[in-house]
N, CA, C and O atoms as CSV, one atom per row, in Angstrom:
chain,resi,resn,atom,element,x,y,z
A,1,MET,N,N,-1.103,-15.721,5.404
A,1,MET,CA,C,-0.897,-15.658,3.967
A,1,MET,C,C,-2.208,-15.214,3.311
A,1,MET,O,O,-3.266,-15.789,3.566
A,2,ALA,N,N,-2.125,-14.199,2.476
A,2,ALA,CA,C,-3.316,-13.664,1.825
A,2,ALA,C,C,-3.805,-14.599,0.726
A,2,ALA,O,O,-3.018,-15.315,0.106
A,3,LYS,N,N,-5.108,-14.582,0.495
A,3,LYS,CA,C,-5.673,-15.440,-0.540
A,3,LYS,C,C,-5.452,-14.859,-1.931
A,3,LYS,O,O,-5.290,-15.611,-2.893
A,4,ILE,N,N,-5.442,-13.532,-2.054
A,4,ILE,CA,C,-5.221,-12.888,-3.347
A,4,ILE,C,C,-3.967,-12.033,-3.236
A,4,ILE,O,O,-3.807,-11.261,-2.291
A,5,LYS,N,N,-3.078,-12.183,-4.220
A,5,LYS,CA,C,-1.802,-11.467,-4.212
A,5,LYS,C,C,-1.644,-10.656,-5.489
A,5,LYS,O,O,-2.392,-10.825,-6.452
A,6,LYS,N,N,-0.654,-9.772,-5.472
A,6,LYS,CA,C,-0.329,-8.966,-6.643
A,6,LYS,C,C,0.079,-9.889,-7.792
A,6,LYS,O,O,0.879,-10.806,-7.606
A,7,GLY,N,N,-0.477,-9.638,-8.980
A,7,GLY,CA,C,-0.153,-10.443,-10.148
A,7,GLY,C,C,-1.131,-11.574,-10.422
A,7,GLY,O,O,-1.076,-12.185,-11.489
A,8,ASP,N,N,-2.027,-11.868,-9.483
A,8,ASP,CA,C,-3.017,-12.933,-9.687
A,8,ASP,C,C,-4.063,-12.498,-10.710
A,8,ASP,O,O,-4.382,-11.315,-10.827
A,9,LEU,N,N,-4.590,-13.477,-11.449
A,9,LEU,CA,C,-5.697,-13.231,-12.364
A,9,LEU,C,C,-6.990,-13.447,-11.591
A,9,LEU,O,O,-7.230,-14.536,-11.070
A,10,VAL,N,N,-7.834,-12.399,-11.513
A,10,VAL,CA,C,-9.076,-12.473,-10.742
A,10,VAL,C,C,-10.259,-12.094,-11.627
A,10,VAL,O,O,-10.093,-11.498,-12.691
A,11,GLN,N,N,-11.468,-12.457,-11.161
A,11,GLN,CA,C,-12.706,-12.110,-11.849
A,11,GLN,C,C,-13.635,-11.436,-10.852
A,11,GLN,O,O,-13.732,-11.856,-9.699
A,12,VAL,N,N,-14.324,-10.377,-11.308
A,12,VAL,CA,C,-15.290,-9.676,-10.461
A,12,VAL,C,C,-16.547,-10.535,-10.393
A,12,VAL,O,O,-17.098,-10.917,-11.425
A,13,ILE,N,N,-17.004,-10.843,-9.163
A,13,ILE,CA,C,-18.139,-11.752,-9.000
A,13,ILE,C,C,-19.391,-11.062,-8.489
A,13,ILE,O,O,-20.432,-11.708,-8.371
A,14,SER,N,N,-19.328,-9.758,-8.177
A,14,SER,CA,C,-20.526,-9.067,-7.710
A,14,SER,C,C,-20.531,-7.642,-8.224
A,14,SER,O,O,-19.520,-7.138,-8.713
A,15,GLY,N,N,-21.680,-7.000,-8.106
A,15,GLY,CA,C,-21.834,-5.637,-8.587
A,15,GLY,C,C,-22.728,-5.602,-9.804
A,15,GLY,O,O,-23.388,-6.588,-10.134
A,16,ALA,N,N,-22.748,-4.459,-10.473
A,16,ALA,CA,C,-23.593,-4.284,-11.653
A,16,ALA,C,C,-23.034,-5.080,-12.830
A,16,ALA,O,O,-21.821,-5.232,-12.977
A,17,THR,N,N,-23.946,-5.586,-13.668
A,17,THR,CA,C,-23.523,-6.347,-14.847
A,17,THR,C,C,-22.904,-5.403,-15.876
A,17,THR,O,O,-23.046,-4.184,-15.778
A,18,GLN,N,N,-22.222,-5.976,-16.855
A,18,GLN,CA,C,-21.586,-5.160,-17.889
A,18,GLN,C,C,-22.626,-4.457,-18.758
A,18,GLN,O,O,-22.363,-3.384,-19.300
A,19,ALA,N,N,-23.811,-5.066,-18.889
A,19,ALA,CA,C,-24.880,-4.440,-19.669
A,19,ALA,C,C,-25.368,-3.157,-19.006
A,19,ALA,O,O,-25.874,-2.263,-19.683
A,20,ARG,N,N,-25.220,-3.062,-17.697
A,20,ARG,CA,C,-25.653,-1.874,-16.955
A,20,ARG,C,C,-24.490,-0.961,-16.601
A,20,ARG,O,O,-24.623,-0.073,-15.760
A,21,GLY,N,N,-23.363,-1.180,-17.238
A,21,GLY,CA,C,-22.222,-0.295,-17.026
A,21,GLY,C,C,-21.307,-0.709,-15.892
A,21,GLY,O,O,-20.428,0.060,-15.501
A,22,GLY,N,N,-21.490,-1.903,-15.354
A,22,GLY,CA,C,-20.669,-2.371,-14.249
A,22,GLY,C,C,-19.500,-3.209,-14.708
A,22,GLY,O,O,-19.147,-3.213,-15.888
A,23,SER,N,N,-18.898,-3.923,-13.766
A,23,SER,CA,C,-17.699,-4.708,-14.056
A,23,SER,C,C,-17.863,-6.192,-13.774
A,23,SER,O,O,-16.891,-6.936,-13.903
A,24,ARG,N,N,-19.063,-6.661,-13.390
A,24,ARG,CA,C,-19.231,-8.068,-13.048
A,24,ARG,C,C,-18.910,-8.956,-14.250
A,24,ARG,O,O,-19.391,-8.717,-15.357
A,25,GLY,N,N,-18.095,-9.977,-14.018
A,25,GLY,CA,C,-17.699,-10.903,-15.070
A,25,GLY,C,C,-16.378,-10.568,-15.727
A,25,GLY,O,O,-15.815,-11.404,-16.433
A,26,LYS,N,N,-15.871,-9.367,-15.513
A,26,LYS,CA,C,-14.590,-8.976,-16.112
A,26,LYS,C,C,-13.435,-9.646,-15.382
A,26,LYS,O,O,-13.492,-9.859,-14.170
A,27,GLN,N,N,-12.389,-9.975,-16.129
A,27,GLN,CA,C,-11.184,-10.562,-15.558
A,27,GLN,C,C,-10.017,-9.613,-15.761
A,27,GLN,O,O,-9.965,-8.885,-16.752
A,28,GLY,N,N,-9.080,-9.624,-14.818
A,28,GLY,CA,C,-7.902,-8.783,-14.931
A,28,GLY,C,C,-6.866,-9.157,-13.884
A,28,GLY,O,O,-7.161,-9.886,-12.937
A,29,ARG,N,N,-5.660,-8.656,-14.058
A,29,ARG,CA,C,-4.564,-8.905,-13.124
A,29,ARG,C,C,-4.621,-7.914,-11.976
A,29,ARG,O,O,-5.011,-6.760,-12.158
A,30,VAL,N,N,-4.229,-8.369,-10.789
A,30,VAL,CA,C,-4.191,-7.511,-9.614
A,30,VAL,C,C,-2.949,-6.631,-9.703
A,30,VAL,O,O,-1.830,-7.137,-9.785
A,31,ILE,N,N,-3.147,-5.315,-9.685
A,31,ILE,CA,C,-2.046,-4.363,-9.738
A,31,ILE,C,C,-1.493,-4.126,-8.338
A,31,ILE,O,O,-0.280,-4.060,-8.139
A,32,GLU,N,N,-2.411,-3.999,-7.362
A,32,GLU,CA,C,-2.002,-3.658,-6.000
A,32,GLU,C,C,-3.015,-4.215,-5.010
A,32,GLU,O,O,-4.209,-4.272,-5.301
A,33,VAL,N,N,-2.536,-4.627,-3.839
A,33,VAL,CA,C,-3.399,-5.103,-2.767
A,33,VAL,C,C,-3.275,-4.117,-1.606
A,33,VAL,O,O,-2.180,-3.896,-1.090
A,34,LEU,N,N,-4.398,-3.527,-1.198
A,34,LEU,CA,C,-4.428,-2.601,-0.065
A,34,LEU,C,C,-4.899,-3.379,1.157
A,34,LEU,O,O,-6.100,-3.473,1.411
A,35,VAL,N,N,-3.953,-3.936,1.916
A,35,VAL,CA,C,-4.257,-4.869,2.994
A,35,VAL,C,C,-5.063,-4.211,4.109
A,35,VAL,O,O,-6.025,-4.796,4.605
A,36,GLU,N,N,-4.682,-3.012,4.501
A,36,GLU,CA,C,-5.342,-2.360,5.637
A,36,GLU,C,C,-6.776,-1.963,5.329
A,36,GLU,O,O,-7.580,-1.804,6.249
A,37,LYS,N,N,-7.117,-1.797,4.047
A,37,LYS,CA,C,-8.481,-1.428,3.651
A,37,LYS,C,C,-9.261,-2.606,3.068
A,37,LYS,O,O,-10.429,-2.445,2.717
A,38,ASN,N,N,-8.640,-3.798,2.954
A,38,ASN,CA,C,-9.258,-4.991,2.371
A,38,ASN,C,C,-9.744,-4.737,0.951
A,38,ASN,O,O,-10.856,-5.123,0.592
A,39,ARG,N,N,-8.911,-4.089,0.143
A,39,ARG,CA,C,-9.270,-3.761,-1.228
A,39,ARG,C,C,-8.145,-4.134,-2.185
A,39,ARG,O,O,-6.983,-4.242,-1.793
A,40,VAL,N,N,-8.518,-4.328,-3.449
A,40,VAL,CA,C,-7.531,-4.605,-4.489
A,40,VAL,C,C,-7.790,-3.680,-5.674
A,40,VAL,O,O,-8.920,-3.246,-5.902
A,41,ILE,N,N,-6.729,-3.384,-6.425
A,41,ILE,CA,C,-6.854,-2.620,-7.657
A,41,ILE,C,C,-6.598,-3.596,-8.789
A,41,ILE,O,O,-5.527,-4.196,-8.874
A,42,VAL,N,N,-7.601,-3.753,-9.672
A,42,VAL,CA,C,-7.544,-4.727,-10.748
A,42,VAL,C,C,-7.424,-3.993,-12.081
A,42,VAL,O,O,-8.113,-3.002,-12.321
A,43,GLU,N,N,-6.543,-4.492,-12.939
A,43,GLU,CA,C,-6.288,-3.888,-14.244
A,43,GLU,C,C,-7.522,-3.994,-15.131
A,43,GLU,O,O,-8.037,-5.090,-15.353
A,44,GLY,N,N,-8.003,-2.847,-15.643
A,44,GLY,CA,C,-9.132,-2.833,-16.566
A,44,GLY,C,C,-10.495,-2.914,-15.914
A,44,GLY,O,O,-11.496,-3.069,-16.614
A,45,VAL,N,N,-10.571,-2.813,-14.588
A,45,VAL,CA,C,-11.836,-2.954,-13.867
A,45,VAL,C,C,-12.062,-1.723,-12.992
A,45,VAL,O,O,-11.118,-1.188,-12.410
A,46,ASN,N,N,-13.326,-1.272,-12.901
A,46,ASN,CA,C,-13.729,-0.177,-12.021
A,46,ASN,C,C,-13.020,1.135,-12.372
A,46,ASN,O,O,-12.380,1.752,-11.520
A,47,TYR,N,N,-13.143,1.547,-13.628
A,47,TYR,CA,C,-12.551,2.812,-14.054
A,47,TYR,C,C,-13.335,3.992,-13.497
A,47,TYR,O,O,-14.566,3.969,-13.464
A,48,VAL,N,N,-12.612,5.027,-13.059
A,48,VAL,CA,C,-13.221,6.268,-12.595
A,48,VAL,C,C,-12.530,7.424,-13.306
A,48,VAL,O,O,-11.355,7.338,-13.661
A,49,THR,N,N,-13.287,8.521,-13.512
A,49,THR,CA,C,-12.686,9.719,-14.097
A,49,THR,C,C,-12.318,10.664,-12.970
A,49,THR,O,O,-13.094,10.874,-12.038
A,50,LYS,N,N,-11.136,11.226,-13.065
A,50,LYS,CA,C,-10.635,12.115,-12.023
A,50,LYS,C,C,-10.233,13.433,-12.677
A,50,LYS,O,O,-9.519,13.439,-13.680
A,51,HIS,N,N,-10.686,14.538,-12.115
A,51,HIS,CA,C,-10.317,15.859,-12.622
A,51,HIS,C,C,-9.086,16.338,-11.870
A,51,HIS,O,O,-9.112,16.496,-10.650
A,52,VAL,N,N,-8.009,16.566,-12.612
A,52,VAL,CA,C,-6.743,17.001,-12.023
A,52,VAL,C,C,-6.492,18.436,-12.465
A,52,VAL,O,O,-6.633,18.762,-13.644
A,53,ARG,N,N,-6.125,19.279,-11.531
A,53,ARG,CA,C,-5.894,20.690,-11.833
A,53,ARG,C,C,-4.797,20.843,-12.881
A,53,ARG,O,O,-3.762,20.180,-12.815
A,54,GLN,N,N,-5.038,21.723,-13.846
A,54,GLN,CA,C,-4.059,21.919,-14.897
A,54,GLN,C,C,-2.885,22.736,-14.384
A,54,GLN,O,O,-3.038,23.669,-13.595
A,55,GLY,N,N,-1.701,22.347,-14.865
A,55,GLY,CA,C,-0.491,23.060,-14.497
A,55,GLY,C,C,0.461,23.064,-15.666
A,55,GLY,O,O,0.119,22.646,-16.771
A,56,GLN,N,N,1.666,23.546,-15.405
A,56,GLN,CA,C,2.682,23.580,-16.443
A,56,GLN,C,C,3.980,23.022,-15.896
A,56,GLN,O,O,4.321,23.226,-14.731
A,57,THR,N,N,4.703,22.312,-16.759
A,57,THR,CA,C,6.028,21.837,-16.367
A,57,THR,C,C,7.055,22.917,-16.687
A,57,THR,O,O,6.704,23.986,-17.186
A,58,GLN,N,N,8.310,22.640,-16.402
A,58,GLN,CA,C,9.382,23.601,-16.673
A,58,GLN,C,C,9.510,23.894,-18.165
A,58,GLN,O,O,9.898,24.997,-18.551
A,59,ARG,N,N,9.188,22.917,-18.999
A,59,ARG,CA,C,9.313,23.088,-20.457
A,59,ARG,C,C,8.105,23.793,-21.059
A,59,ARG,O,O,8.136,24.170,-22.231
A,60,GLY,N,N,7.048,23.978,-20.285
A,60,GLY,CA,C,5.883,24.693,-20.787
A,60,GLY,C,C,4.754,23.795,-21.256
A,60,GLY,O,O,3.749,24.302,-21.753
A,61,THR,N,N,4.882,22.455,-21.115
A,61,THR,CA,C,3.797,21.562,-21.526
A,61,THR,C,C,2.723,21.537,-20.451
A,61,THR,O,O,3.002,21.681,-19.260
A,62,LYS,N,N,1.494,21.352,-20.899
A,62,LYS,CA,C,0.359,21.332,-19.969
A,62,LYS,C,C,0.246,19.959,-19.304
A,62,LYS,O,O,0.493,18.930,-19.933
A,63,THR,N,N,-0.127,19.960,-18.036
A,63,THR,CA,C,-0.396,18.726,-17.302
A,63,THR,C,C,-1.791,18.820,-16.716
A,63,THR,O,O,-2.368,19.903,-16.622
A,64,GLY,N,N,-2.327,17.672,-16.321
A,64,GLY,CA,C,-3.645,17.666,-15.681
A,64,GLY,C,C,-4.756,17.465,-16.672
A,64,GLY,O,O,-4.531,16.956,-17.770
A,65,GLY,N,N,-5.970,17.863,-16.295
A,65,GLY,CA,C,-7.148,17.654,-17.120
A,65,GLY,C,C,-7.970,16.502,-16.574
A,65,GLY,O,O,-7.947,16.236,-15.373
A,66,ILE,N,N,-8.701,15.814,-17.451
A,66,ILE,CA,C,-9.527,14.687,-17.039
A,66,ILE,C,C,-8.754,13.401,-17.303
A,66,ILE,O,O,-8.350,13.133,-18.435
A,67,GLU,N,N,-8.549,12.606,-16.253
A,67,GLU,CA,C,-7.818,11.347,-16.346
A,67,GLU,C,C,-8.722,10.206,-15.904
A,67,GLU,O,O,-9.585,10.392,-15.045
A,68,THR,N,N,-8.529,9.026,-16.485
A,68,THR,CA,C,-9.251,7.842,-16.038
A,68,THR,C,C,-8.240,6.811,-15.562
A,68,THR,O,O,-7.207,6.593,-16.195
A,69,HIS,N,N,-8.556,6.176,-14.432
A,69,HIS,CA,C,-7.714,5.101,-13.919
A,69,HIS,C,C,-8.539,4.188,-13.034
A,69,HIS,O,O,-9.684,4.493,-12.703
A,70,GLU,N,N,-7.940,3.052,-12.651
A,70,GLU,CA,C,-8.655,2.049,-11.874
A,70,GLU,C,C,-8.792,2.491,-10.422
A,70,GLU,O,O,-7.861,3.048,-9.839
A,71,ALA,N,N,-9.964,2.235,-9.849
A,71,ALA,CA,C,-10.222,2.519,-8.444
A,71,ALA,C,C,-10.222,1.192,-7.677
A,71,ALA,O,O,-10.439,0.137,-8.274
A,72,PRO,N,N,-9.979,1.234,-6.361
A,72,PRO,CA,C,-9.993,-0.004,-5.577
A,72,PRO,C,C,-11.383,-0.638,-5.536
A,72,PRO,O,O,-12.403,0.047,-5.609
A,73,ILE,N,N,-11.390,-1.967,-5.419
A,73,ILE,CA,C,-12.624,-2.740,-5.293
A,73,ILE,C,C,-12.440,-3.664,-4.097
A,73,ILE,O,O,-11.330,-4.132,-3.843
A,74,HIS,N,N,-13.516,-3.934,-3.359
A,74,HIS,CA,C,-13.397,-4.749,-2.154
A,74,HIS,C,C,-12.962,-6.164,-2.506
A,74,HIS,O,O,-13.386,-6.730,-3.513
A,75,ILE,N,N,-12.108,-6.723,-1.654
A,75,ILE,CA,C,-11.504,-8.029,-1.927
A,75,ILE,C,C,-12.534,-9.152,-1.941
A,75,ILE,O,O,-12.296,-10.194,-2.552
A,76,SER,N,N,-13.686,-8.959,-1.271
A,76,SER,CA,C,-14.719,-9.989,-1.257
A,76,SER,C,C,-15.507,-10.023,-2.560
A,76,SER,O,O,-16.245,-10.977,-2.807
A,77,ASN,N,N,-15.362,-8.999,-3.397
A,77,ASN,CA,C,-16.089,-8.924,-4.657
A,77,ASN,C,C,-15.317,-9.521,-5.831
A,77,ASN,O,O,-15.797,-9.500,-6.965
A,78,VAL,N,N,-14.117,-10.057,-5.564
A,78,VAL,CA,C,-13.339,-10.696,-6.621
A,78,VAL,C,C,-13.001,-12.120,-6.201
A,78,VAL,O,O,-12.902,-12.424,-5.013
A,79,ALA,N,N,-12.824,-12.995,-7.201
A,79,ALA,CA,C,-12.434,-14.380,-6.946
A,79,ALA,C,C,-11.285,-14.729,-7.872
A,79,ALA,O,O,-11.235,-14.269,-9.013
A,80,LEU,N,N,-10.372,-15.535,-7.385
A,80,LEU,CA,C,-9.239,-15.976,-8.176
A,80,LEU,C,C,-9.719,-16.858,-9.325
A,80,LEU,O,O,-10.665,-17.628,-9.164
A,81,VAL,N,N,-9.071,-16.749,-10.481
A,81,VAL,CA,C,-9.450,-17.538,-11.654
A,81,VAL,C,C,-8.626,-18.820,-11.667
A,81,VAL,O,O,-7.402,-18.792,-11.534
A,82,ASP,N,N,-9.326,-19.952,-11.832
A,82,ASP,CA,C,-8.675,-21.260,-11.903
A,82,ASP,C,C,-7.846,-21.330,-13.180
A,82,ASP,O,O,-8.378,-21.059,-14.257
A,83,PRO,N,N,-6.554,-21.687,-13.103
A,83,PRO,CA,C,-5.724,-21.722,-14.312
A,83,PRO,C,C,-6.152,-22.800,-15.314
A,83,PRO,O,O,-5.831,-22.701,-16.498
A,84,GLU,N,N,-6.868,-23.821,-14.855
A,84,GLU,CA,C,-7.269,-24.919,-15.735
A,84,GLU,C,C,-8.590,-24.634,-16.449
A,84,GLU,O,O,-8.693,-24.822,-17.661
A,85,THR,N,N,-9.610,-24.177,-15.697
A,85,THR,CA,C,-10.951,-23.980,-16.270
A,85,THR,C,C,-11.243,-22.534,-16.659
A,85,THR,O,O,-12.242,-22.274,-17.331
A,86,LYS,N,N,-10.405,-21.597,-16.259
A,86,LYS,CA,C,-10.588,-20.158,-16.525
A,86,LYS,C,C,-11.886,-19.617,-15.922
A,86,LYS,O,O,-12.465,-18.660,-16.436
A,87,LYS,N,N,-12.341,-20.243,-14.820
A,87,LYS,CA,C,-13.530,-19.794,-14.103
A,87,LYS,C,C,-13.139,-19.471,-12.666
A,87,LYS,O,O,-12.112,-19.951,-12.184
A,88,PRO,N,N,-13.959,-18.648,-11.960
A,88,PRO,CA,C,-13.600,-18.295,-10.584
A,88,PRO,C,C,-13.612,-19.507,-9.661
A,88,PRO,O,O,-14.419,-20.422,-9.821
A,89,THR,N,N,-12.704,-19.494,-8.697
A,89,THR,CA,C,-12.588,-20.591,-7.747
A,89,THR,C,C,-12.167,-20.048,-6.395
A,89,THR,O,O,-11.727,-18.905,-6.277
A,90,ARG,N,N,-12.306,-20.883,-5.381
A,90,ARG,CA,C,-11.816,-20.526,-4.056
A,90,ARG,C,C,-10.359,-20.950,-3.938
A,90,ARG,O,O,-9.859,-21.756,-4.722
A,91,VAL,N,N,-9.695,-20.384,-2.938
A,91,VAL,CA,C,-8.272,-20.667,-2.740
A,91,VAL,C,C,-8.106,-21.465,-1.463
A,91,VAL,O,O,-8.709,-21.145,-0.438
A,92,GLY,N,N,-7.284,-22.507,-1.525
A,92,GLY,CA,C,-6.966,-23.296,-0.349
A,92,GLY,C,C,-5.471,-23.273,-0.096
A,92,GLY,O,O,-4.691,-22.874,-0.961
A,93,HIS,N,N,-5.075,-23.704,1.096
A,93,HIS,CA,C,-3.659,-23.789,1.462
A,93,HIS,C,C,-3.376,-25.201,1.924
A,93,HIS,O,O,-4.208,-25.827,2.580
A,94,ARG,N,N,-2.204,-25.700,1.583
A,94,ARG,CA,C,-1.765,-26.988,2.100
A,94,ARG,C,C,-0.264,-26.926,2.332
A,94,ARG,O,O,0.456,-26.186,1.662
A,95,ASN,N,N,0.193,-27.722,3.298
A,95,ASN,CA,C,1.609,-27.785,3.620
A,95,ASN,C,C,2.237,-28.956,2.875
A,95,ASN,O,O,1.718,-30.072,2.898
A,96,GLU,N,N,3.358,-28.687,2.217
A,96,GLU,CA,C,4.070,-29.727,1.484
A,96,GLU,C,C,5.504,-29.808,1.981
A,96,GLU,O,O,6.106,-28.806,2.369
A,97,GLN,N,N,6.036,-31.021,1.960
A,97,GLN,CA,C,7.425,-31.246,2.358
A,97,GLN,C,C,8.317,-31.094,1.121
A,97,GLN,O,O,8.081,-31.740,0.100
A,98,VAL,N,N,9.331,-30.247,1.215
A,98,VAL,CA,C,10.266,-30.020,0.121
A,98,VAL,C,C,11.665,-30.316,0.630
A,98,VAL,O,O,12.077,-29.816,1.676
A,99,THR,N,N,12.397,-31.144,-0.130
A,99,THR,CA,C,13.768,-31.473,0.248
A,99,THR,C,C,14.717,-30.771,-0.707
A,99,THR,O,O,14.633,-30.932,-1.924
A,100,LYS,N,N,15.627,-29.984,-0.130
A,100,LYS,CA,C,16.601,-29.250,-0.935
A,100,LYS,C,C,17.958,-29.365,-0.256
A,100,LYS,O,O,18.122,-28.964,0.897
A,101,ASN,N,N,18.926,-29.914,-0.974
A,101,ASN,CA,C,20.292,-30.117,-0.459
A,101,ASN,C,C,20.294,-30.960,0.819
A,101,ASN,O,O,21.083,-30.708,1.730
A,102,GLY,N,N,19.413,-31.955,0.883
A,102,GLY,CA,C,19.351,-32.844,2.034
A,102,GLY,C,C,18.598,-32.295,3.229
A,102,GLY,O,O,18.524,-32.953,4.266
A,103,VAL,N,N,18.031,-31.085,3.102
A,103,VAL,CA,C,17.289,-30.461,4.200
A,103,VAL,C,C,15.803,-30.488,3.844
A,103,VAL,O,O,15.406,-29.994,2.789
A,104,THR,N,N,14.984,-31.066,4.727
A,104,THR,CA,C,13.545,-31.121,4.507
A,104,THR,C,C,12.901,-29.894,5.133
A,104,THR,O,O,13.163,-29.547,6.285
A,105,LYS,N,N,12.052,-29.249,4.343
A,105,LYS,CA,C,11.426,-28.002,4.776
A,105,LYS,C,C,9.932,-28.083,4.478
A,105,LYS,O,O,9.536,-28.653,3.462
A,106,THR,N,N,9.099,-27.520,5.349
A,106,THR,CA,C,7.662,-27.472,5.119
A,106,THR,C,C,7.320,-26.136,4.465
A,106,THR,O,O,7.662,-25.073,4.983
A,107,VAL,N,N,6.630,-26.206,3.303
A,107,VAL,CA,C,6.277,-25.010,2.546
A,107,VAL,C,C,4.765,-24.947,2.421
A,107,VAL,O,O,4.124,-25.958,2.137
A,108,ARG,N,N,4.193,-23.776,2.627
A,108,ARG,CA,C,2.755,-23.576,2.491
A,108,ARG,C,C,2.456,-23.196,1.042
A,108,ARG,O,O,3.044,-22.250,0.518
A,109,VAL,N,N,1.546,-23.925,0.392
A,109,VAL,CA,C,1.264,-23.750,-1.027
A,109,VAL,C,C,-0.205,-23.385,-1.218
A,109,VAL,O,O,-1.084,-23.969,-0.585
A,110,ARG,N,N,-0.466,-22.411,-2.101
A,110,ARG,CA,C,-1.843,-22.073,-2.471
A,110,ARG,C,C,-2.285,-22.968,-3.617
A,110,ARG,O,O,-1.490,-23.279,-4.503
A,111,TYR,N,N,-3.564,-23.390,-3.607
A,111,TYR,CA,C,-4.090,-24.198,-4.697
A,111,TYR,C,C,-5.538,-23.830,-4.979
A,111,TYR,O,O,-6.246,-23.326,-4.107
A,112,ALA,N,N,-5.973,-24.092,-6.221
A,112,ALA,CA,C,-7.356,-23.836,-6.625
A,112,ALA,C,C,-8.213,-24.992,-6.141
A,112,ALA,O,O,-7.894,-26.152,-6.400
A,113,LYS,N,N,-9.300,-24.688,-5.440
A,113,LYS,CA,C,-10.130,-25.732,-4.847
A,113,LYS,C,C,-10.903,-26.529,-5.897
A,113,LYS,O,O,-11.187,-27.707,-5.677
A,114,LYS,N,N,-11.256,-25.911,-7.046
A,114,LYS,CA,C,-12.032,-26.634,-8.055
A,114,LYS,C,C,-11.200,-27.692,-8.764
A,114,LYS,O,O,-11.655,-28.822,-8.943
A,115,SER,N,N,-9.979,-27.335,-9.171
A,115,SER,CA,C,-9.174,-28.283,-9.943
A,115,SER,C,C,-8.067,-28.930,-9.116
A,115,SER,O,O,-7.539,-29.971,-9.505
A,116,GLY,N,N,-7.706,-28.329,-7.980
A,116,GLY,CA,C,-6.625,-28.868,-7.153
A,116,GLY,C,C,-5.248,-28.479,-7.632
A,116,GLY,O,O,-4.247,-28.953,-7.094
A,117,LYS,N,N,-5.176,-27.618,-8.640
A,117,LYS,CA,C,-3.902,-27.202,-9.233
A,117,LYS,C,C,-3.228,-26.132,-8.393
A,117,LYS,O,O,-3.905,-25.268,-7.835
A,118,ASP,N,N,-1.893,-26.176,-8.294
A,118,ASP,CA,C,-1.141,-25.154,-7.553
A,118,ASP,C,C,-1.199,-23.820,-8.275
A,118,ASP,O,O,-1.263,-23.755,-9.503
A,119,LEU,N,N,-1.175,-22.754,-7.476
A,119,LEU,CA,C,-1.208,-21.407,-8.054
A,119,LEU,C,C,0.155,-20.758,-7.967
A,119,LEU,O,O,0.326,-19.620,-8.403
């Protein structure tokens, strides 16, 4: 089970500060997790400009030009945000017993290590 998933609120914990044009300290939602590359794409963090070749659609409108969008950031450079304190925290796992319709099942649950709250 991954520690950071799509939709989680994370904070950038390393890199250049915002005063120097970096993203450290910024918070955002995870848009995508690239498991094989150990990277995540975070909303509003690590913007890059990309030059796309100009073209035309069937209707004659122009496409392309200079676009900005989020680039991947290494998963070790972000930390999950604690829902209680709104500060970065580590993630833990624990097994809980859940009874549903008379059947007991063991479920693995993620929790914030600082506050102990389920995520």
